[in-house]
mmCIF file of the N, C-alpha and C atoms, coordinates in Angstrom:
data_MODEL
# 
_entry.id   MODEL 
# 
loop_
_atom_site.group_PDB 
_atom_site.id 
_atom_site.type_symbol 
_atom_site.label_atom_id 
_atom_site.label_alt_id 
_atom_site.label_comp_id 
_atom_site.label_asym_id 
_atom_site.label_entity_id 
_atom_site.label_seq_id 
_atom_site.pdbx_PDB_ins_code 
_atom_site.Cartn_x 
_atom_site.Cartn_y 
_atom_site.Cartn_z 
_atom_site.occupancy 
_atom_site.B_iso_or_equiv 
_atom_site.pdbx_formal_charge 
_atom_site.auth_seq_id 
_atom_site.auth_comp_id 
_atom_site.auth_asym_id 
_atom_site.auth_atom_id 
_atom_site.pdbx_PDB_model_num 
ATOM 1   N N  . UNK A 1 1  ? 0.281  2.424   24.590  1.00 0.00 ? 1  UNK A N  1 
ATOM 2   C CA . UNK A 1 1  ? -0.360 1.856   23.430  1.00 0.00 ? 1  UNK A CA 1 
ATOM 3   C C  . UNK A 1 1  ? 0.675  1.035   22.660  1.00 0.00 ? 1  UNK A C  1 
ATOM 4   N N  . UNK A 1 2  ? 0.241  -0.097  22.148  1.00 0.00 ? 2  UNK A N  1 
ATOM 5   C CA . UNK A 1 2  ? 1.104  -0.980  21.374  1.00 0.00 ? 2  UNK A CA 1 
ATOM 6   C C  . UNK A 1 2  ? 0.727  -0.926  19.900  1.00 0.00 ? 2  UNK A C  1 
ATOM 7   N N  . UNK A 1 3  ? 1.646  -1.354  19.061  1.00 0.00 ? 3  UNK A N  1 
ATOM 8   C CA . UNK A 1 3  ? 1.378  -1.400  17.620  1.00 0.00 ? 3  UNK A CA 1 
ATOM 9   C C  . UNK A 1 3  ? 0.139  -2.240  17.331  1.00 0.00 ? 3  UNK A C  1 
ATOM 10  N N  . UNK A 1 4  ? -0.065 -3.296  18.087  1.00 0.00 ? 4  UNK A N  1 
ATOM 11  C CA . UNK A 1 4  ? -1.225 -4.167  17.868  1.00 0.00 ? 4  UNK A CA 1 
ATOM 12  C C  . UNK A 1 4  ? -2.546 -3.441  18.103  1.00 0.00 ? 4  UNK A C  1 
ATOM 13  N N  . UNK A 1 5  ? -2.505 -2.335  18.828  1.00 0.00 ? 5  UNK A N  1 
ATOM 14  C CA . UNK A 1 5  ? -3.723 -1.554  19.082  1.00 0.00 ? 5  UNK A CA 1 
ATOM 15  C C  . UNK A 1 5  ? -4.167 -0.749  17.860  1.00 0.00 ? 5  UNK A C  1 
ATOM 16  N N  . UNK A 1 6  ? -3.272 -0.499  16.937  1.00 0.00 ? 6  UNK A N  1 
ATOM 17  C CA . UNK A 1 6  ? -3.615 0.311   15.761  1.00 0.00 ? 6  UNK A CA 1 
ATOM 18  C C  . UNK A 1 6  ? -3.384 -0.407  14.434  1.00 0.00 ? 6  UNK A C  1 
ATOM 19  N N  . UNK A 1 7  ? -2.905 -1.646  14.496  1.00 0.00 ? 7  UNK A N  1 
ATOM 20  C CA . UNK A 1 7  ? -2.610 -2.359  13.249  1.00 0.00 ? 7  UNK A CA 1 
ATOM 21  C C  . UNK A 1 7  ? -3.871 -2.891  12.593  1.00 0.00 ? 7  UNK A C  1 
ATOM 22  N N  . UNK A 1 8  ? -3.752 -3.161  11.322  1.00 0.00 ? 8  UNK A N  1 
ATOM 23  C CA . UNK A 1 8  ? -4.826 -3.778  10.563  1.00 0.00 ? 8  UNK A CA 1 
ATOM 24  C C  . UNK A 1 8  ? -4.731 -5.287  10.741  1.00 0.00 ? 8  UNK A C  1 
ATOM 25  N N  . UNK A 1 9  ? -5.842 -5.922  10.994  1.00 0.00 ? 9  UNK A N  1 
ATOM 26  C CA . UNK A 1 9  ? -5.835 -7.365  11.193  1.00 0.00 ? 9  UNK A CA 1 
ATOM 27  C C  . UNK A 1 9  ? -5.719 -8.096  9.858   1.00 0.00 ? 9  UNK A C  1 
ATOM 28  N N  . UNK A 1 10 ? -6.426 -7.617  8.852   1.00 0.00 ? 10 UNK A N  1 
ATOM 29  C CA . UNK A 1 10 ? -6.358 -8.227  7.533   1.00 0.00 ? 10 UNK A CA 1 
ATOM 30  C C  . UNK A 1 10 ? -5.228 -7.563  6.754   1.00 0.00 ? 10 UNK A C  1 
ATOM 31  N N  . UNK A 1 11 ? -4.209 -8.337  6.428   1.00 0.00 ? 11 UNK A N  1 
ATOM 32  C CA . UNK A 1 11 ? -3.051 -7.801  5.729   1.00 0.00 ? 11 UNK A CA 1 
ATOM 33  C C  . UNK A 1 11 ? -3.282 -7.847  4.222   1.00 0.00 ? 11 UNK A C  1 
ATOM 34  N N  . UNK A 1 12 ? -3.033 -6.732  3.584   1.00 0.00 ? 12 UNK A N  1 
ATOM 35  C CA . UNK A 1 12 ? -3.095 -6.639  2.129   1.00 0.00 ? 12 UNK A CA 1 
ATOM 36  C C  . UNK A 1 12 ? -1.655 -6.523  1.651   1.00 0.00 ? 12 UNK A C  1 
ATOM 37  N N  . UNK A 1 13 ? -1.273 -7.365  0.702   1.00 0.00 ? 13 UNK A N  1 
ATOM 38  C CA . UNK A 1 13 ? 0.097  -7.369  0.193   1.00 0.00 ? 13 UNK A CA 1 
ATOM 39  C C  . UNK A 1 13 ? 0.070  -7.507  -1.320  1.00 0.00 ? 13 UNK A C  1 
ATOM 40  N N  . UNK A 1 14 ? 1.231  -7.343  -1.923  1.00 0.00 ? 14 UNK A N  1 
ATOM 41  C CA . UNK A 1 14 ? 1.380  -7.512  -3.367  1.00 0.00 ? 14 UNK A CA 1 
ATOM 42  C C  . UNK A 1 14 ? 2.539  -8.459  -3.625  1.00 0.00 ? 14 UNK A C  1 
ATOM 43  N N  . UNK A 1 15 ? 2.437  -9.218  -4.700  1.00 0.00 ? 15 UNK A N  1 
ATOM 44  C CA . UNK A 1 15 ? 3.540  -10.090 -5.109  1.00 0.00 ? 15 UNK A CA 1 
ATOM 45  C C  . UNK A 1 15 ? 4.679  -9.237  -5.657  1.00 0.00 ? 15 UNK A C  1 
ATOM 46  N N  . UNK A 1 16 ? 5.860  -9.793  -5.665  1.00 0.00 ? 16 UNK A N  1 
ATOM 47  C CA . UNK A 1 16 ? 7.044  -9.034  -6.075  1.00 0.00 ? 16 UNK A CA 1 
ATOM 48  C C  . UNK A 1 16 ? 7.127  -8.779  -7.570  1.00 0.00 ? 16 UNK A C  1 
ATOM 49  N N  . UNK A 1 17 ? 6.230  -9.381  -8.358  1.00 0.00 ? 17 UNK A N  1 
ATOM 50  C CA . UNK A 1 17 ? 6.297  -9.184  -9.801  1.00 0.00 ? 17 UNK A CA 1 
ATOM 51  C C  . UNK A 1 17 ? 5.233  -8.238  -10.343 1.00 0.00 ? 17 UNK A C  1 
ATOM 52  N N  . UNK A 1 18 ? 4.474  -7.582  -9.466  1.00 0.00 ? 18 UNK A N  1 
ATOM 53  C CA . UNK A 1 18 ? 3.458  -6.641  -9.938  1.00 0.00 ? 18 UNK A CA 1 
ATOM 54  C C  . UNK A 1 18 ? 4.116  -5.325  -10.333 1.00 0.00 ? 18 UNK A C  1 
ATOM 55  N N  . UNK A 1 19 ? 3.430  -4.574  -11.176 1.00 0.00 ? 19 UNK A N  1 
ATOM 56  C CA . UNK A 1 19 ? 3.974  -3.287  -11.602 1.00 0.00 ? 19 UNK A CA 1 
ATOM 57  C C  . UNK A 1 19 ? 3.753  -2.234  -10.520 1.00 0.00 ? 19 UNK A C  1 
ATOM 58  N N  . UNK A 1 20 ? 4.504  -1.180  -10.614 1.00 0.00 ? 20 UNK A N  1 
ATOM 59  C CA . UNK A 1 20 ? 4.377  -0.075  -9.662  1.00 0.00 ? 20 UNK A CA 1 
ATOM 60  C C  . UNK A 1 20 ? 2.984  0.552   -9.760  1.00 0.00 ? 20 UNK A C  1 
ATOM 61  N N  . UNK A 1 21 ? 2.435  0.608   -10.957 1.00 0.00 ? 21 UNK A N  1 
ATOM 62  C CA . UNK A 1 21 ? 1.098  1.196   -11.110 1.00 0.00 ? 21 UNK A CA 1 
ATOM 63  C C  . UNK A 1 21 ? 0.062  0.366   -10.363 1.00 0.00 ? 21 UNK A C  1 
ATOM 64  N N  . UNK A 1 22 ? 0.233  -0.959  -10.344 1.00 0.00 ? 22 UNK A N  1 
ATOM 65  C CA . UNK A 1 22 ? -0.682 -1.813  -9.585  1.00 0.00 ? 22 UNK A CA 1 
ATOM 66  C C  . UNK A 1 22 ? -0.546 -1.562  -8.079  1.00 0.00 ? 22 UNK A C  1 
ATOM 67  N N  . UNK A 1 23 ? 0.673  -1.417  -7.612  1.00 0.00 ? 23 UNK A N  1 
ATOM 68  C CA . UNK A 1 23 ? 0.899  -1.116  -6.197  1.00 0.00 ? 23 UNK A CA 1 
ATOM 69  C C  . UNK A 1 23 ? 0.313  0.250   -5.868  1.00 0.00 ? 23 UNK A C  1 
ATOM 70  N N  . UNK A 1 24 ? 0.565  1.236   -6.717  1.00 0.00 ? 24 UNK A N  1 
ATOM 71  C CA . UNK A 1 24 ? 0.039  2.586   -6.490  1.00 0.00 ? 24 UNK A CA 1 
ATOM 72  C C  . UNK A 1 24 ? -1.486 2.571   -6.425  1.00 0.00 ? 24 UNK A C  1 
ATOM 73  N N  . UNK A 1 25 ? -2.106 1.792   -7.283  1.00 0.00 ? 25 UNK A N  1 
ATOM 74  C CA . UNK A 1 25 ? -3.563 1.690   -7.281  1.00 0.00 ? 25 UNK A CA 1 
ATOM 75  C C  . UNK A 1 25 ? -4.065 1.136   -5.956  1.00 0.00 ? 25 UNK A C  1 
ATOM 76  N N  . UNK A 1 26 ? -3.412 0.100   -5.444  1.00 0.00 ? 26 UNK A N  1 
ATOM 77  C CA . UNK A 1 26 ? -3.807 -0.460  -4.143  1.00 0.00 ? 26 UNK A CA 1 
ATOM 78  C C  . UNK A 1 26 ? -3.615 0.556   -3.019  1.00 0.00 ? 26 UNK A C  1 
ATOM 79  N N  . UNK A 1 27 ? -2.511 1.297   -3.093  1.00 0.00 ? 27 UNK A N  1 
ATOM 80  C CA . UNK A 1 27 ? -2.267 2.310   -2.061  1.00 0.00 ? 27 UNK A CA 1 
ATOM 81  C C  . UNK A 1 27 ? -3.374 3.352   -2.051  1.00 0.00 ? 27 UNK A C  1 
ATOM 82  N N  . UNK A 1 28 ? -3.759 3.820   -3.217  1.00 0.00 ? 28 UNK A N  1 
ATOM 83  C CA . UNK A 1 28 ? -4.780 4.864   -3.321  1.00 0.00 ? 28 UNK A CA 1 
ATOM 84  C C  . UNK A 1 28 ? -6.156 4.334   -2.934  1.00 0.00 ? 28 UNK A C  1 
ATOM 85  N N  . UNK A 1 29 ? -6.541 3.198   -3.500  1.00 0.00 ? 29 UNK A N  1 
ATOM 86  C CA . UNK A 1 29 ? -7.884 2.671   -3.249  1.00 0.00 ? 29 UNK A CA 1 
ATOM 87  C C  . UNK A 1 29 ? -8.110 2.290   -1.789  1.00 0.00 ? 29 UNK A C  1 
ATOM 88  N N  . UNK A 1 30 ? -7.060 1.835   -1.124  1.00 0.00 ? 30 UNK A N  1 
ATOM 89  C CA . UNK A 1 30 ? -7.185 1.427   0.279   1.00 0.00 ? 30 UNK A CA 1 
ATOM 90  C C  . UNK A 1 30 ? -6.757 2.526   1.255   1.00 0.00 ? 30 UNK A C  1 
ATOM 91  N N  . UNK A 1 31 ? -6.302 3.654   0.726   1.00 0.00 ? 31 UNK A N  1 
ATOM 92  C CA . UNK A 1 31 ? -5.806 4.763   1.554   1.00 0.00 ? 31 UNK A CA 1 
ATOM 93  C C  . UNK A 1 31 ? -4.668 4.305   2.460   1.00 0.00 ? 31 UNK A C  1 
ATOM 94  N N  . UNK A 1 32 ? -3.749 3.510   1.876   1.00 0.00 ? 32 UNK A N  1 
ATOM 95  C CA . UNK A 1 32 ? -2.577 3.032   2.604   1.00 0.00 ? 32 UNK A CA 1 
ATOM 96  C C  . UNK A 1 32 ? -1.392 3.932   2.307   1.00 0.00 ? 32 UNK A C  1 
ATOM 97  N N  . UNK A 1 33 ? -0.445 3.955   3.231   1.00 0.00 ? 33 UNK A N  1 
ATOM 98  C CA . UNK A 1 33 ? 0.824  4.643   3.002   1.00 0.00 ? 33 UNK A CA 1 
ATOM 99  C C  . UNK A 1 33 ? 1.911  3.681   2.570   1.00 0.00 ? 33 UNK A C  1 
ATOM 100 N N  . UNK A 1 34 ? 1.695  2.392   2.809   1.00 0.00 ? 34 UNK A N  1 
ATOM 101 C CA . UNK A 1 34 ? 2.678  1.387   2.452   1.00 0.00 ? 34 UNK A CA 1 
ATOM 102 C C  . UNK A 1 34 ? 2.018  0.055   2.187   1.00 0.00 ? 34 UNK A C  1 
ATOM 103 N N  . UNK A 1 35 ? 2.741  -0.806  1.485   1.00 0.00 ? 35 UNK A N  1 
ATOM 104 C CA . UNK A 1 35 ? 2.210  -2.113  1.120   1.00 0.00 ? 35 UNK A CA 1 
ATOM 105 C C  . UNK A 1 35 ? 3.344  -3.136  1.191   1.00 0.00 ? 35 UNK A C  1 
ATOM 106 N N  . UNK A 1 36 ? 3.166  -4.212  1.984   1.00 0.00 ? 36 UNK A N  1 
ATOM 107 C CA . UNK A 1 36 ? 4.189  -5.256  2.014   1.00 0.00 ? 36 UNK A CA 1 
ATOM 108 C C  . UNK A 1 36 ? 4.276  -5.957  0.655   1.00 0.00 ? 36 UNK A C  1 
ATOM 109 N N  . UNK A 1 37 ? 5.479  -6.341  0.292   1.00 0.00 ? 37 UNK A N  1 
ATOM 110 C CA . UNK A 1 37 ? 5.708  -7.092  -0.937  1.00 0.00 ? 37 UNK A CA 1 
ATOM 111 C C  . UNK A 1 37 ? 6.143  -8.495  -0.529  1.00 0.00 ? 37 UNK A C  1 
ATOM 112 N N  . UNK A 1 38 ? 5.484  -9.504  -1.121  1.00 0.00 ? 38 UNK A N  1 
ATOM 113 C CA . UNK A 1 38 ? 5.746  -10.888 -0.746  1.00 0.00 ? 38 UNK A CA 1 
ATOM 114 C C  . UNK A 1 38 ? 6.253  -11.690 -1.941  1.00 0.00 ? 38 UNK A C  1 
ATOM 115 N N  . UNK A 1 39 ? 6.977  -12.772 -1.631  1.00 0.00 ? 39 UNK A N  1 
ATOM 116 C CA . UNK A 1 39 ? 7.419  -13.683 -2.687  1.00 0.00 ? 39 UNK A CA 1 
ATOM 117 C C  . UNK A 1 39 ? 6.371  -14.776 -2.864  1.00 0.00 ? 39 UNK A C  1 
ATOM 118 N N  . UNK A 1 40 ? 6.670  -15.777 -3.665  1.00 0.00 ? 40 UNK A N  1 
ATOM 119 C CA . UNK A 1 40 ? 5.708  -16.849 -3.936  1.00 0.00 ? 40 UNK A CA 1 
ATOM 120 C C  . UNK A 1 40 ? 5.370  -17.699 -2.719  1.00 0.00 ? 40 UNK A C  1 
ATOM 121 N N  . UNK A 1 41 ? 6.213  -17.652 -1.684  1.00 0.00 ? 41 UNK A N  1 
ATOM 122 C CA . UNK A 1 41 ? 5.962  -18.400 -0.458  1.00 0.00 ? 41 UNK A CA 1 
ATOM 123 C C  . UNK A 1 41 ? 5.164  -17.602 0.566   1.00 0.00 ? 41 UNK A C  1 
ATOM 124 N N  . UNK A 1 42 ? 4.851  -16.348 0.235   1.00 0.00 ? 42 UNK A N  1 
ATOM 125 C CA . UNK A 1 42 ? 4.125  -15.495 1.167   1.00 0.00 ? 42 UNK A CA 1 
ATOM 126 C C  . UNK A 1 42 ? 5.018  -14.804 2.181   1.00 0.00 ? 42 UNK A C  1 
ATOM 127 N N  . UNK A 1 43 ? 6.327  -14.893 1.979   1.00 0.00 ? 43 UNK A N  1 
ATOM 128 C CA . UNK A 1 43 ? 7.286  -14.247 2.875   1.00 0.00 ? 43 UNK A CA 1 
ATOM 129 C C  . UNK A 1 43 ? 7.436  -12.784 2.487   1.00 0.00 ? 43 UNK A C  1 
ATOM 130 N N  . UNK A 1 44 ? 7.369  -11.898 3.471   1.00 0.00 ? 44 UNK A N  1 
ATOM 131 C CA . UNK A 1 44 ? 7.561  -10.476 3.200   1.00 0.00 ? 44 UNK A CA 1 
ATOM 132 C C  . UNK A 1 44 ? 9.026  -10.249 2.847   1.00 0.00 ? 44 UNK A C  1 
ATOM 133 N N  . UNK A 1 45 ? 9.238  -9.668  1.670   1.00 0.00 ? 45 UNK A N  1 
ATOM 134 C CA . UNK A 1 45 ? 10.605 -9.406  1.214   1.00 0.00 ? 45 UNK A CA 1 
ATOM 135 C C  . UNK A 1 45 ? 10.906 -7.917  1.111   1.00 0.00 ? 45 UNK A C  1 
ATOM 136 N N  . UNK A 1 46 ? 9.895  -7.091  1.368   1.00 0.00 ? 46 UNK A N  1 
ATOM 137 C CA . UNK A 1 46 ? 10.096 -5.652  1.320   1.00 0.00 ? 46 UNK A CA 1 
ATOM 138 C C  . UNK A 1 46 ? 8.785  -4.925  1.523   1.00 0.00 ? 46 UNK A C  1 
ATOM 139 N N  . UNK A 1 47 ? 8.853  -3.629  1.389   1.00 0.00 ? 47 UNK A N  1 
ATOM 140 C CA . UNK A 1 47 ? 7.661  -2.799  1.513   1.00 0.00 ? 47 UNK A CA 1 
ATOM 141 C C  . UNK A 1 47 ? 7.797  -1.629  0.540   1.00 0.00 ? 47 UNK A C  1 
ATOM 142 N N  . UNK A 1 48 ? 6.697  -1.273  -0.068  1.00 0.00 ? 48 UNK A N  1 
ATOM 143 C CA . UNK A 1 48 ? 6.666  -0.086  -0.926  1.00 0.00 ? 48 UNK A CA 1 
ATOM 144 C C  . UNK A 1 48 ? 5.852  0.960   -0.184  1.00 0.00 ? 48 UNK A C  1 
ATOM 145 N N  . UNK A 1 49 ? 6.428  2.134   -0.033  1.00 0.00 ? 49 UNK A N  1 
ATOM 146 C CA . UNK A 1 49 ? 5.694  3.232   0.579   1.00 0.00 ? 49 UNK A CA 1 
ATOM 147 C C  . UNK A 1 49 ? 5.387  4.274   -0.491  1.00 0.00 ? 49 UNK A C  1 
ATOM 148 N N  . UNK A 1 50 ? 4.401  5.082   -0.217  1.00 0.00 ? 50 UNK A N  1 
ATOM 149 C CA . UNK A 1 50 ? 3.903  6.039   -1.203  1.00 0.00 ? 50 UNK A CA 1 
ATOM 150 C C  . UNK A 1 50 ? 5.007  6.942   -1.752  1.00 0.00 ? 50 UNK A C  1 
ATOM 151 N N  . UNK A 1 51 ? 5.937  7.344   -0.919  1.00 0.00 ? 51 UNK A N  1 
ATOM 152 C CA . UNK A 1 51 ? 6.997  8.250   -1.382  1.00 0.00 ? 51 UNK A CA 1 
ATOM 153 C C  . UNK A 1 51 ? 7.857  7.599   -2.460  1.00 0.00 ? 51 UNK A C  1 
ATOM 154 N N  . UNK A 1 52 ? 8.033  6.256   -2.410  1.00 0.00 ? 52 UNK A N  1 
ATOM 155 C CA . UNK A 1 52 ? 8.790  5.565   -3.456  1.00 0.00 ? 52 UNK A CA 1 
ATOM 156 C C  . UNK A 1 52 ? 8.087  5.705   -4.793  1.00 0.00 ? 52 UNK A C  1 
ATOM 157 N N  . UNK A 1 53 ? 6.759  5.571   -4.774  1.00 0.00 ? 53 UNK A N  1 
ATOM 158 C CA . UNK A 1 53 ? 5.983  5.707   -6.008  1.00 0.00 ? 53 UNK A CA 1 
ATOM 159 C C  . UNK A 1 53 ? 6.095  7.137   -6.535  1.00 0.00 ? 53 UNK A C  1 
ATOM 160 N N  . UNK A 1 54 ? 5.980  8.113   -5.653  1.00 0.00 ? 54 UNK A N  1 
ATOM 161 C CA . UNK A 1 54 ? 6.088  9.510   -6.064  1.00 0.00 ? 54 UNK A CA 1 
ATOM 162 C C  . UNK A 1 54 ? 7.468  9.816   -6.638  1.00 0.00 ? 54 UNK A C  1 
ATOM 163 N N  . UNK A 1 55 ? 8.511  9.270   -6.036  1.00 0.00 ? 55 UNK A N  1 
ATOM 164 C CA . UNK A 1 55 ? 9.870  9.478   -6.549  1.00 0.00 ? 55 UNK A CA 1 
ATOM 165 C C  . UNK A 1 55 ? 10.036 8.856   -7.930  1.00 0.00 ? 55 UNK A C  1 
ATOM 166 N N  . UNK A 1 56 ? 9.471  7.653   -8.119  1.00 0.00 ? 56 UNK A N  1 
ATOM 167 C CA . UNK A 1 56 ? 9.543  7.004   -9.420  1.00 0.00 ? 56 UNK A CA 1 
ATOM 168 C C  . UNK A 1 56 ? 8.845  7.855   -10.473 1.00 0.00 ? 56 UNK A C  1 
ATOM 169 N N  . UNK A 1 57 ? 7.706  8.427   -10.109 1.00 0.00 ? 57 UNK A N  1 
ATOM 170 C CA . UNK A 1 57 ? 6.981  9.311   -11.029 1.00 0.00 ? 57 UNK A CA 1 
ATOM 171 C C  . UNK A 1 57 ? 7.806  10.549  -11.335 1.00 0.00 ? 57 UNK A C  1 
ATOM 172 N N  . UNK A 1 58 ? 8.376  11.161  -10.302 1.00 0.00 ? 58 UNK A N  1 
ATOM 173 C CA . UNK A 1 58 ? 9.201  12.358  -10.475 1.00 0.00 ? 58 UNK A CA 1 
ATOM 174 C C  . UNK A 1 58 ? 10.378 12.094  -11.396 1.00 0.00 ? 58 UNK A C  1 
ATOM 175 N N  . UNK A 1 59 ? 10.961 10.907  -11.269 1.00 0.00 ? 59 UNK A N  1 
ATOM 176 C CA . UNK A 1 59 ? 12.131 10.547  -12.062 1.00 0.00 ? 59 UNK A CA 1 
ATOM 177 C C  . UNK A 1 59 ? 11.779 10.069  -13.463 1.00 0.00 ? 59 UNK A C  1 
ATOM 178 N N  . UNK A 1 60 ? 10.485 10.081  -13.786 1.00 0.00 ? 60 UNK A N  1 
ATOM 179 C CA . UNK A 1 60 ? 10.046 9.712   -15.122 1.00 0.00 ? 60 UNK A CA 1 
ATOM 180 C C  . UNK A 1 60 ? 10.107 8.231   -15.424 1.00 0.00 ? 60 UNK A C  1 
ATOM 181 N N  . UNK A 1 61 ? 10.111 7.390   -14.387 1.00 0.00 ? 61 UNK A N  1 
ATOM 182 C CA . UNK A 1 61 ? 10.163 5.949   -14.607 1.00 0.00 ? 61 UNK A CA 1 
ATOM 183 C C  . UNK A 1 61 ? 8.818  5.433   -15.091 1.00 0.00 ? 61 UNK A C  1 
ATOM 184 N N  . UNK A 1 62 ? 8.849  4.390   -15.882 1.00 0.00 ? 62 UNK A N  1 
ATOM 185 C CA . UNK A 1 62 ? 7.639  3.787   -16.424 1.00 0.00 ? 62 UNK A CA 1 
ATOM 186 C C  . UNK A 1 62 ? 6.984  2.918   -15.358 1.00 0.00 ? 62 UNK A C  1 
ATOM 187 N N  . UNK A 1 63 ? 5.863  3.339   -14.830 1.00 0.00 ? 63 UNK A N  1 
ATOM 188 C CA . UNK A 1 63 ? 5.179  2.607   -13.760 1.00 0.00 ? 63 UNK A CA 1 
ATOM 189 C C  . UNK A 1 63 ? 4.428  1.393   -14.285 1.00 0.00 ? 63 UNK A C  1 
ATOM 190 N N  . UNK A 1 64 ? 4.327  1.255   -15.590 1.00 0.00 ? 64 UNK A N  1 
ATOM 191 C CA . UNK A 1 64 ? 3.603  0.131   -16.190 1.00 0.00 ? 64 UNK A CA 1 
ATOM 192 C C  . UNK A 1 64 ? 4.485  -1.104  -16.374 1.00 0.00 ? 64 UNK A C  1 
ATOM 193 N N  . UNK A 1 65 ? 5.799  -0.947  -16.297 1.00 0.00 ? 65 UNK A N  1 
ATOM 194 C CA . UNK A 1 65 ? 6.683  -2.097  -16.480 1.00 0.00 ? 65 UNK A CA 1 
ATOM 195 C C  . UNK A 1 65 ? 6.989  -2.730  -15.142 1.00 0.00 ? 65 UNK A C  1 
ATOM 196 N N  . UNK A 1 66 ? 7.191  -4.017  -15.162 1.00 0.00 ? 66 UNK A N  1 
ATOM 197 C CA . UNK A 1 66 ? 7.496  -4.760  -13.950 1.00 0.00 ? 66 UNK A CA 1 
ATOM 198 C C  . UNK A 1 66 ? 8.947  -4.504  -13.548 1.00 0.00 ? 66 UNK A C  1 
ATOM 199 N N  . UNK A 1 67 ? 9.170  -4.224  -12.273 1.00 0.00 ? 67 UNK A N  1 
ATOM 200 C CA . UNK A 1 67 ? 10.517 -3.972  -11.783 1.00 0.00 ? 67 UNK A CA 1 
ATOM 201 C C  . UNK A 1 67 ? 10.587 -4.339  -10.319 1.00 0.00 ? 67 UNK A C  1 
ATOM 202 N N  . UNK A 1 68 ? 11.639 -5.046  -9.940  1.00 0.00 ? 68 UNK A N  1 
ATOM 203 C CA . UNK A 1 68 ? 11.775 -5.441  -8.544  1.00 0.00 ? 68 UNK A CA 1 
ATOM 204 C C  . UNK A 1 68 ? 12.376 -4.331  -7.685  1.00 0.00 ? 68 UNK A C  1 
ATOM 205 N N  . UNK A 1 69 ? 13.130 -3.427  -8.269  1.00 0.00 ? 69 UNK A N  1 
ATOM 206 C CA . UNK A 1 69 ? 13.749 -2.340  -7.512  1.00 0.00 ? 69 UNK A CA 1 
ATOM 207 C C  . UNK A 1 69 ? 13.498 -1.031  -8.210  1.00 0.00 ? 69 UNK A C  1 
ATOM 208 N N  . UNK A 1 70 ? 12.543 -0.263  -7.728  1.00 0.00 ? 70 UNK A N  1 
ATOM 209 C CA . UNK A 1 70 ? 12.257 1.001   -8.384  1.00 0.00 ? 70 UNK A CA 1 
ATOM 210 C C  . UNK A 1 70 ? 12.463 2.185   -7.463  1.00 0.00 ? 70 UNK A C  1 
ATOM 211 N N  . UNK A 1 71 ? 12.872 1.967   -6.226  1.00 0.00 ? 71 UNK A N  1 
ATOM 212 C CA . UNK A 1 71 ? 12.994 3.053   -5.267  1.00 0.00 ? 71 UNK A CA 1 
ATOM 213 C C  . UNK A 1 71 ? 14.431 3.550   -5.113  1.00 0.00 ? 71 UNK A C  1 
ATOM 214 N N  . UNK A 1 72 ? 15.327 3.087   -5.929  1.00 0.00 ? 72 UNK A N  1 
ATOM 215 C CA . UNK A 1 72 ? 16.728 3.531   -5.823  1.00 0.00 ? 72 UNK A CA 1 
ATOM 216 C C  . UNK A 1 72 ? 16.981 4.733   -6.697  1.00 0.00 ? 72 UNK A C  1 
# 
């Protein structure tokens, strides 16, 4: 079996300037474990996975503010 056999054809992504709460909402509503993050040119510059959001919550970070690096 290849990755193409189980991948989603329609890609859902988020821009790099959205808040973590917006990404978390997309993850929950679509039942995704991860979401590609794209720049203004549509180039994938990273990925946010659910555990990053959970860690940010655990660490008491504000999910409503815009941040480019919240998983460190």
